[in-house]
N, C-alpha and C positions, 0 to 999 in steps of 0.2 A: 544483780547489776545495781551499780551506786546510784543512789538518789542524789541527785545534783543539788536538789533544794528540798529539804526536809525539816521536819520540826525537832526539836529536842525534848519533848517530852518523854521519850522513850531512850534514854542514852544507854541502857542495857541490853537494848534490841542487837541481835548479833548482825543485822545487816549493815550497821553502821550509817549514819547519818551526820550531814553538816550541822553544826549547832546554831540555831536560830532563837531569837527571843520570840516568844509568842506574841501575836498581835494584841496591843495595847487599846484599850477604850479611852478617848478623849474627852475633854470636859464636856463637851456637848453631847456625849453618848454615841459618837460614831467611831467606827473602827479606824484605825491607823495601820498603814501596812507594816508587816513584820519585817524587823531590821536583823541582820547577822550580827552574831558576838564578834569580836575580833578573833582573829585566828592568824596563823603564820601562812596561811596560803597566799598565793599569788593574787594580784589584784583582780583578776577575772574571777576567781572564786567568791568575792565580794559582792558580784553583780547579781548573785544569786536572786536575792530579794526581788529588786526591780523586775527580774526577767519573769519571775512568777507572777507578781502582783500586776505588770503590766501586759507583757507579752500574753501570758497565758489566758488573761481573762479576755482579750480581744480575739485571741486565735481559736479559743475553745468552741465558738460558735461556728467558724470555719468548719473545723475538725467534724463537729458534729453533724453538719450538713453532708460533708464528704463522705463520712462513715454511714451515713442514712441511706445515701445512694449508693454506696457499695453495698449495704443490706439489701438493697431494693434489687441487688443484681443487675443495676442498668448498664454494667460492663458487658452484659450478654448482648445488649442490642448494638453493641459495637462502638459504645461512647466511653472513651478512656477518662480514668479520673487521675488528678494528680496524686503521686505516690513518692515515698521515699522508699527506695529498693536497696536492700544491703547486700552487697555481693563480695566475694573474696575467696581467694585460694584455700583449701583444706588447712586447717591449723594456723590460720593468719591472725587470730584473735577476734574474729567475729563477736562470739559468744560474750567473750570479755568486755567488748565495748556495749552491747546491748545490755548486759547486766549493771553496767556502771550507770546507763542512762536510766534504767527501769529500778534499780535497788532490788531486784530478786535474782534468784539463782536459775538458770537455765541447764538443760542437760549437757553433760559433759562426758568426755571418755575418749577412747582410740578409735581411730576411723570417723566415719560419717556421722553426726548426730541428729542434724537437721535433715530430714528425709522428706517434708513436706514444705510448701511456703507458708511461714508462720507470720500472720499478722497481728503485730503488736500495737494495740491502742492505748497509748499512755495518756492518763488524764489527771491533772491537779485536783484533788480532793480536799474540801476542808477539814473533814473528819479526821480523827486520830487513827483510828483502825483502818487499814487499807481494805479494798475489795477488789478482788481477782475471780474471773471466771473465763472458762474456754468456751468457745462456741465452734460445733462442727456437727455435719450430718443433721443439721435442724435442731441439734438440742444445747441445752446450755448446762455445763458442769461447774459447779462452784468449787473454787479451792483456796488455799492460804499460801503465804509466804513459805511456809516449812515444805508443803507437798506440791506445789505447783510444778517443781521439774519432775517429778513422778508422773503427776497427771498429765503433762506434755507428753512424756514417753507413752502413757497408756492411750492417749488419744491419737499419737502418731502411728502405734500399733494397729489401732482398729482402723484407720485410713489407708495406711500403705502396707499393713502386713509386718509381721515380726521376724522377716527374714531379709531385712537391710534393702528391701525394695524402695524405689523412689515413686512419688505420685505427686500430681500437679493439682490435686483436691486441697485448698488452703484449710488452715488451721488458725482460728481468731483467739488471741489472748488480749482479755481487757483488763487493764491495771489502773484502778482507780486509787492513787496514793497521794498522802500529802507531799508535797513538794517536787514531784516529778515533773519534768517541762511535758506540755503538752504536744505530743507527737504522735503521728500513725507512721509506722514504718512495716516493710516486708522483709523477714529475713529468708534468704534463699539457701538452698543447700550448698555447702563448700565444694569448690571445682577439685574434683580428682580424676586421675586419668586411669590410674591401676585399679581395677576391683580387687576388695579384700575382703575377708570375712563373710563370704557368700554373697557379696554383692553381685548384680547381674553383670555381664561381660560388655554390655553398651552401656555402662553406667555414665560414661563421659558425655556420651550423646545424649542421654536423658536429661542430664542435669545442664547441659548447655542449651536443649532445647527450652527448659523451664526459664532459663534466665534470660535468653533472648526473647522470650515472650513477655517479660516482665519488663525489660529496660528498653525494648523496641520503641513504643508510643513515646512521642515527644513531651507527653505530658510527665514522664517518669523522672525523677531526681536520682541519680545513681550515688549511693554511697559506698565508695570502693574501699576498703579495708586492705590495708598493705601491711607488711611486717617489715621492721626496719632492718631485719637480718637479711632480706633478699635485694637483687638489684630489680628496680621497679619496672623498666620495660621488659623483662622476663616474666612478669606475672600473667597469667592467663587471663585474670579479671580485667586487667589493664587493657588485654588485646581486644575482649569482647566488649567493653565498653568503648574503645575508640572505634570499634565497628559500626556502632549506632550512633554515636555523638563523637565525631572527628574534631569539632573545635572544642569540645570540653566545655561548653558552656551549661550543661547540667550535672557535671561530675564533680563530686567533693570527695577528697582523699583523708583517710584517718590513717595514720602511720602509728601502728602499735609495737609495742616491745622496744620503745625507744632506749630503756636503760639497758638492754642487752646489745646494741649495736648503735653506741653513740658517735663513733667515729664516720666522719663524712656525712651523717644526717642533714646538717646544716646545708652542705652542697646540694644533697638530694632535694630537699624542699624548695630551696631557692632557684635551682637551675631549672627545674619542671620539664625534664626531658621528655615526659609523657603527656604533656598539654593537658593540664587539670585546670578547668576553667574557674571553678569555684574555690581553688586553692587547698591547703594542706591543713589538719591539725594534728599534733603530735601527741601522743597520749601513753601513759604507762599502764600496763596491765596489773590487776590486783593478784598478789602472790601469796599461794597458801592459804592460811585460815586468817589472812587480814580481813579486818571489817572494811565496809565501804569507806567510813570515815578515816580510818588509818590508812587506807589506799589513796584517798586524795590528798591527805596530808603528806604524805611521801611523795607523791606526784607532784606538788607544789614544790616541796623541798627540793625534789630531783631537778626541776627546772630553774630552780634559784641557785642551787650551790654547785652544780656538777661543771667542772671547767668546760665540758665542749657543749652540753646542751643548754646551760645559761645564755649562751651567745643567740638561741633562738629567739625571735621576737615572741614576746608574751601574748601578743594577740591571737597566735596559733597554736598555743599549747593548753592541753588541760581539757579534761571532759565538761567542764562548765561551759568553756568557749565553744567546744563541740555542739552541747546542748543548744546554746544561744545560737549558733549560726544555722542549725538545722531548723529552729523554731522560724527565723528569719525567712529562710531560703523556702521552707514549707508556704509560709503565709504568702510570699511574693508569688510562689508558682501558684498557688490556689486563686490569687486575684488575678493573675496574668492569664489563666485558664477558663477562668470562670465564664466569660462572655461566649467563649466557643462552646462550652458544655451547655450552656443554654440554649444557643443556636442547633446544636447538634439534637438536643432532646427535641425541639421544636420540630426540627425536620423531620426526625424519624416519627414522630407521633403523627405528623400531617401525613407522611406516606404510609403509615399503618391504618390510619383512619381511612384515608382513599382506598386503599386496598381492601379493607374489610366493607366499605361501603359498596364496592364492586361486586363482593361475594353476594349469593343469591339468599334470599331470607330462609329461614327453616320452614318448610312446609308441613303442615299439619292437618291438611284436609284434600279430598278429591278435587273441590273446587280451586284451592290453592295450586295444586299440582296442575291443572287444566290451565288457569292462568299463566303459570311459569312456562307450560309447554308453549302456548301461543305466543308469548312474548319472545322465546328463544326462537321460534318460526318467524315470527315477523321480523326481528333483528336480522336474521340471517338471510331473510329475502331483501332487505333493505342493503346489505351489504353486496349481495350479488347484484342488484340494479347498479350499483355504483362501479363495481368493478368489471361488469360485464357489458353494460348498456350504456351508461353515461359517462363511463370514463373517468370516474372521480376515484382517486386513490388516497384520500385524506386519513384512511384507516389503516394503509400500509404504505406508508411514504416511503420506507425506504429498501422496502422487498419488491423488486423489480419483477420477481417471478409473479406477482400478485397484480400486477398491472396488465390486465387480460387483453382489453382491446388491442393496446400495443403490440402485445406478443402474438395475437392471432393476425394482426396485420403482418407483422415479421413473417409468419408462417406462409401466408399466401404470397407474399413477394417471393420467398424461396422457390414456392412451387411454379410460380411464373417463369423465373429463369431456369429452373430445371427444364420445363416444358420446352422453353426456347431452345436450349441447348440440344435437347433430345430430338428435336424437329429438323435440326439443321443437319443437311446432308453433308457426310464428311467423305463424300466420293468425289472430290477435287483431284484426285489422283487419276489412275488408269479406269475407274469405274463411273466417271462422270457421264449422266445420262443413259448409262446402261440398263438401270432399273426401268426406266421408262420405255426403253427400246423393246426390252424383253416383254413388258405388258402390252404394248402395241401388236407386237408380232402375234401374241397369242389371241387378241381380240380382233385380227384381220377377220373380215366376213366378205360376203359377196355385196358388193356396192362401189359407190364412189372413192377412189384413193385418197381425196382430200377432205374427208371428213373424220374429225376427231371422235373415235368412239367414247360414249359416255361410261361404257363399262371399265374402261381402262383407267379413267379418273377415279370411279370408285372403288376399284380395287386396291389402288394405292392408298387411297383416302383409308379405307377399312384396316389397311395393313398399319397405317401411321397411329390411328386412333386405339388399335388394339395394343400397340407397344407401349403407350403411356397410360393404360388403364390401371397398370400395378402401381404407377407413381401416385395416381389418384386415390386408389385405395389406401396406400402408405399415409398418405397426407391426412385421410378421414381418421385412421386410427390413431394417428401422432396427435391431431388435434384434439380428439375426446379423451385420450389419455391426460392430456395437460389439463384439459377442463375438469375431468373427474379429479385431479390433485388438489386443484383450486378448490372445488366445491367442498371437498372432504376436509380441507384445512380450515375453511370458514365455518363449516358445521361443527366441526370439533372445537374449534376456538369459543364458539357460543354455547356449546354444551360442556365447556371444560369443567364447570362447577356441578354438573349432574352426569357423573359417571355411568349411571345407570340407563341413561339416553344414549350413550354413544354407540353402542352396538347397533341397536335399532336403526338409529340415524344413519349410521353407515352402511348399513345393509340395504336400508332404503334408498340410498343416494347411488350406491353401486347398480342396484337394479334398474333405476330410472336412466341412469347413464347409458347401461348396457342396452336398453330399448331404443333411445335416442341415437346411439352409434349404428346399431343395425339399421334403423331408418335412413340414416345418412349413407351407409354402405350401399344399400338397395337404391338410393336416389342416384347416387353415382354411378352405378351398373346402367340404370336407366339412361342416364345421359350419354354414356358410352355407346350404348344401343343405339339411341336416337341420332347420334353424328355417324354411326357407321350405317345408318337406314339409306341416309340420302345426302346429296350435296345441295344445301340451300341456305340462302341468306339475301336479305333485303338491304344490307348494308351498302351503301354506295362506295364505300372505301375498296371493295373487292375490284370492283371495275377500274377504279383509277389506279390502284395498286398494280394489276395486272398490264393496264396500258403503259404505265411508267417502265415495267419489266420488260414487255415486248419490243421496246425503243431499241434495246441491245440484240435483237434478232440480227438485223441486216450486218452490222460488223463483225458479228460473230460468224455468219455465215460465210462472209468475204473472206477472212482471216482462214476459215476452214477449207473453202475451196481454191484460194489462190494463193496460199502461202504455206510454206512447207515448216512453219513453226509448229514446236511440240505443244504449245500452250497459247492462251487467250485470256485476255483480260475482262471480266464480268463485273460490273459495278456492286451487285447484290453478293457474289461469292467470291470476289478476288480472282486470282489467277488459278485457272483450271487447266487440267490436260486434255488435249484434242486430237492427240495422234490416232488414238483407238477409233475415234468415230468415222474416220475416212473410209472404213470398210464397210459403214451403214449409211452411207449418203443417203439413201432413198427414206430413211427413218429419221434423220437426225432433225428436221425442220420440225416435224409432228412431236418428236420427244421434247425438243427445246420448248414448244408451245406448251405441253402437258406439264412439264416441270415449273414453268413461270405462273400457270394457273393455280398448280398446287402450292406455290409459294405464297401467292396472294390470299389465297382461300385458307391455308393454314394459321394465317394471322388471325383470321376472323374465329376460326374454331379454337385457337389459344386462349383468346380474349374470353370466348364464350364460356368455356369451361370454368375458368378461374373466376368469372363473375358469378355463375350460377352457385360454385362451391360457396364462395364467400356468402352469398346471400342466404343460401341454405343452412349455413352453419349459425349466422346471426338469428335466423328465423328459429332453427332448433334451441339456441340458447336462450332466447325470448319464452319459447313455450316452457323450457326447463324451470326458468325463475318465476313465471306469472302462473302456470297452471300445474306442472309436473310436481314440484315441491310441495304444495298444498295438497295434492291428491295422494302421491305415493308415500310420503314420510306419515302422516296422520294415518293411513292404512296400514302401513307395517307395525307401527308403535301401537295401535290399539288392537290389532289383530291377535290370533290365539298364540302367534309365536313371539309378541312383541312384550308381553309382560305387564301392558296397560299402564294407565297412570298411577296405580298403587305403587309401582316400583319406584317413582319418584319421592314418595312418601319416605323412603328409607334412604336417609344421608350416608353417603360413603364416608368409610373412616377417615380418608384421607382429607376429604372437606371439612369434617368434623373437627379433626385434630387441627387443621389450618385456622379453622374458626376460634377454637380454644385458644390457640398460641397468638392470635391477633388481639383478642380481648384481654389476654393476660399482658401481653406486651404494651397495650394502650393504658392498663391500670397502672402498671409500673411508671410507664413515661409520664401519666398525668400526675402521680406522686411526686415522681422526680421533678417535674416542672415547677410544682408548687415549692418544694425544698430549694431549688434551684433559683428559683425567682425571688423568694424572701431573702435569700443568701445574697444575691446581686443587689437587691435594694438596701440591704444593710451595707455592703460593701462600698456602695455609692457614697455613703457619708462617712466611710472610715479610709478613705484613699490616702490621706497623708499620715496614716500611723506609723508606717516605716519609713517614708521618706517625706518628713514634714519640710512645708515650705513656710516662708515669712508668714507671720501670723498678722490678720487684722480680726477686729471684733467680730465683724460680719461672717467671716470665714470661720472663726472660733464656733461661733452660735450654730453654724449649719452643720458642723462637722462632729459636734460633740453632743453625746449621749447624757442627758441630765439626770441625775439622782439627786439623793437628798443633800443640801448644804445651807448654811445659816449665813446670814450676811455677817455675824460677826466673824466668821470665819474669813470672808474676804477682807474685813476691816484689818484683820492682823497681818493680812500679806503685803509685802512690799509691791510697789507698781511693777518694777521688773518682773515679779513672779507670775503676774496676771496671764502672761503670754503662755505660758505651759500649763496654767494651774486649769484643771477640768471645772468648768462653770456647771455644776450639776444642780439645775435650777427647776423646782416645781412650783405649782400653784400655791401651797402655803407660803412660799417666800413672798410671792407678788401680794398676797392679801397682807402680810405682815408690813411690806414696805408701804402699800397704800395706806396704811393704817397710820404709818409714821409721817407719812405726807399730810395726811389729814391734821394730823395734831401740831404742825408748823404754825407758829404765831408771827415769827419775825425772822430776819436773816440769819441770826445767831442758832436759830433751831433749824437751820437747813440740813438736810441729810449730807453725809460724808461723800466725796467724791465716788467712792466704791459703791455706794448706794445707789447714786444715780446712773453708774454704769450698768450696775445688775439691773436697775429699772428699765434702761434703754434696751439691754438684752431680751428682757421680758416682752417689752413692746414689739421688737422684731421677731421674737419667737411666735408669737400669737398673731403676726401679720399686721399688728397695728401700726400706723402711721406716726411718724414723729410729730405731725403737726397735731395729731389728736390728744398726743400725750402734753405737747405744751398747751393746749386749751384746757386740759384737767389741771396740770400743774399750776396755771394761771391763776385759777379761781382761788387759790390758798396762799398765794404769794403775790409779793409786791412787784410792781412795775419794774424796779431794778433787779429783782431776782428772775423776773421773766427774761430779761433782756440778757441776763448773764447765762442763764441756762440755754436760751436761744443760741447764743455764741457758742457755747460749749456744743451743743448737739450738732449746730452746722459744722464746726470743726471735726466733730467726731465721725461724719460720714466719709470723710477722706483721710482719717489718721488712725493709727493703731492705737490699742490701749494704753501702751506706753506713754506714747506722746499726750493722750487725751488728758491723763490724770494732772500731769504738772500743769498744763494750760489752765485747766479749771481751778487749780489751787491759787494760780496767780490771780486770775479774775477774782476769785473769793478774797484774797489778801487786799488787792487794790480796791475793792469797793469797802472793806472794812476800814480801810486807811482814809476814807472819805474822798479819796481821788476820782470821782465820779465821771470826770471828763475823758478819762482814758478806756472808759468802756464804750467801745464803738460796735455796734451789731455788724456781723459780717451780713446779714439778711437785711434788705431795704424796709423800713417800717414806715407806714403812713399814720399820721395823726387825724384827729377828727376835722381839724381847723387846718385849713389852706396855709402852707409855709413853703414860701420861695426858696428854692435853692436847697431844699431837702434831699431832692433826689439828684440833684447834680454834685452835691458836696455833702458826705456822710457825717462831716465834722460837726455842721450844725444841729445834728440830731444826737444831743448828748444827753446825759442823765438827767439833767434839770428839766428837761420836757415832761411834760405830763400827758401821756397817751391813754385814753380811756378805752380803746378797741383797736389795738394795732393788729394788723394782718401782714401774712407773708407775700410779698408781691413778686412776681415772675417777670421775666425779662420784657414780653410783649404788654404786659400791664404797665411796667415802668415807662415804655414808650408812649403808651396811651395817655399816661397821667402827665408826662412832659407835655404832650400836645395841648390837653386841657388847660395846663398853667399858663402856657405861651398865649392861647386863645384869652385867657382871662386878663393878661398883662395887656394885651392889645387893646381890649375893650376897656 
């Protein structure tokens, strides 16, 4: 790979580098940036030195932090990191592009060469000798430029096998070399459809899956390598990138082999039929045994002299342009994604810590086990009280099956409706009153004919109660089946961290519920027998209902006797057939009375059965929660078959694995949080690096990291250069300047404007106020100097550095000329003696006035002074 920015100290190196003058030492002992020697390359090549010295120095901390996060495997926690992903069809020239960027040789050959994701970490290194090493399978293998290709092949075989298989396990190549751009890229296998040379049959699906996994996250920047010899829309890599990035906002295209297909290349990159949002860069591949320096020169010459390629804008051609674009895009991507990364790390950390907190502590003694067991039992009982007794569903707000009071009430309502339907006589046709007539005929005895036999009523009642007994039994079984499910769900939820408890707890709960269900069935059968035993109620509703029903007897008998109508209308039953009753006229009236008595009494029986079942069910559930759980589960758990508390001391493999996973995840996330937070704080002060805004002195101070700089360096700079010059200021400069101020005797020895600017910067950097600076300065300068400095600083608070220096010099020049009347301070100054008109007219406060202790006046103080002056005038 070609090194875009490399030193010239090894011109005989076969890798070939651009020639640069080594960094020189200035007169004050500080290093000056390296500058490239003149070359015939295009203008973009000459940008190498600024890119390395400026961009790399600022981007390196970003990349180091992201690489550290990647090394911590934070991506396994679901947190995606900004990554440049290199994709392209097979033989598209991916390897040549990467070689040109890194200045090292990568594996080449027929068929697929890259069989695993290759993470390339390029880092500009100040030393002459490059440092290269591979990282995979938890080990580090050192290599050099001569053997790096062979070592990559060896590592790939170890990861993916030697039979051309594909693996998603990454291989990291770290290149620390002088002059390379600071980049981290992931080179993926080239897309191929037809398996050859022993490749698996599903080679295309495997490669596509790996590529989609890397380019899917929105944090990934897609570097799509296209050959100039093909039609861009037909490239498989374009189709994949458009699937995940339809707008192209995170896709950059590199067009290789420009010298082999120059015809129409300009139209291709300008038309942008495939929607590449980050633009194109056209490059020329290294040919044969060309050195990288020769390849770059030939590339520059090609795009300058070729009749077709020379028409392409020089800002989109050449490896140097590609390197610069990638560095800028990478830095922007990291800055953009950094807040989200920090937020995701914090959210995931809080989630894992909360999950770990919910897990039980590791039990080391029987006492700990007993405490844990009683805690589980207590929390389970509280959950039962909520969902069975109090009707509180805060633990299961969205699971309606766990809202037990509501579900049991629904079951009772359904039972009531079913009993009502079952009891309604469906003999409204030819069988109306025939059951009652048959019973009366069998109950006739020796006695008066107008007395209704009680045995007839009991016979019908016993038959009806017997018919509904199966319905009551089914209800009890259904209700306890539901209760058993809820109880087991709650117990298993509270025992989920102790699998060794679950079998004993489940068995105890099932045994307890089986006993309670048996008791409920016995209670139901007793109730059925009691209802069949006799007809009794003290409920006055029976007589009221019977009386209302008997009102219909007279019109019914009238229709039956005096009309040939086949049917009659009854209020409680609707229309009934009566033709068949004319054959039993002697029994109809008694049968009608018996039917109405049964209808009125059955309402009482129906309500009594439902009420008794509901009350019994609630009573049984209450005993289950308050007594049964405390008695049955401990007996089962501590009995001969339960295993005892000792089993709780044996932590299950699943719980131990989960605990270890959470602890490891929390450790990784905490370390990642520290790295990301430090990076974010650093970025807050570098936001204007890639997109500089109009500069003011205060912004420059807040956004610049200071290193060593002498005042003399500033003195030699022109005013317009201060805006972009890095003010690297530290305490030694402050001490040096303070000493120079102390040595001032008169105006001629005043420090230069640059010094005052530096001193003001130091004051702001150390959070010292401008007022305290003025007081310290005034002790060593004359009043006229104080006024001048005060005026300059007041103007400086709202002016840029560029405008500040000329104003200072004008003030200085005016004072030296003796025209002191023109020095009018912007800030109102109060003399020791009262002066009328001073506050109203600044012109009266000239340099000829002598002030022994001037102070800065705020607007409110000005108003108070005016008021006092007016009072003095009146007096």
